[in-house]
C-alpha positions, 0 to 999 in steps of 0.5 A: 830372302831376295829383297833383303840381299837386294836391298844390302847390295844397293846400300853397299853399292850406295855408299861405294858411290857417295865414298868415291871422288867427286865427278864431273860432267860429260864434256866438262870445263871446270870453272878453276880450270879455266880461272887458272888458264885466264890467270896464266902467264903468257910471257916468253921469250922463246916458242920453249917458254910457251906450252899447250894445256887443255882448256876443259877436261877433254881434248874437243874442249881445245887448247891454250898456249901459256908460259910453262911455268903457268902450265904446272899448276894448270895441269895440277888443277887439271889432274885433280878436277878432271880425273873421273871426267867422261867425254863423248868424242874420242877425237877432235882437231884442235890441238895447237902448236904453241909459240912465242911471237912478240914475247906472248904465248901464242897457239898456231892451229895444227895442220889437218895432215899432221894428225895422220902422220 
């Protein structure tokens, strides 16, 4: 009887896992996210035209500066591809301050002291 219950529990668990959203690997950098960032517009006229987007599912993958309108599409891809992504580190010092320089969005690394304010 115990074996039967164990087998039934295993079958239920297996079917639940099969129907759950697709999971990505640890510290994933999905190809579709990378492609969207590569294709993203970086044009700008002011710093407000630029924002930072995740380059991977986890913070330690870093950030890229892109045009704010392109960021909406990238965020949608990130939300869908990375919602179940496991990350191995809690904190990395990889954040950027997006800026517009000569009509192009660029990211300047945040200073170390700004992480502790």
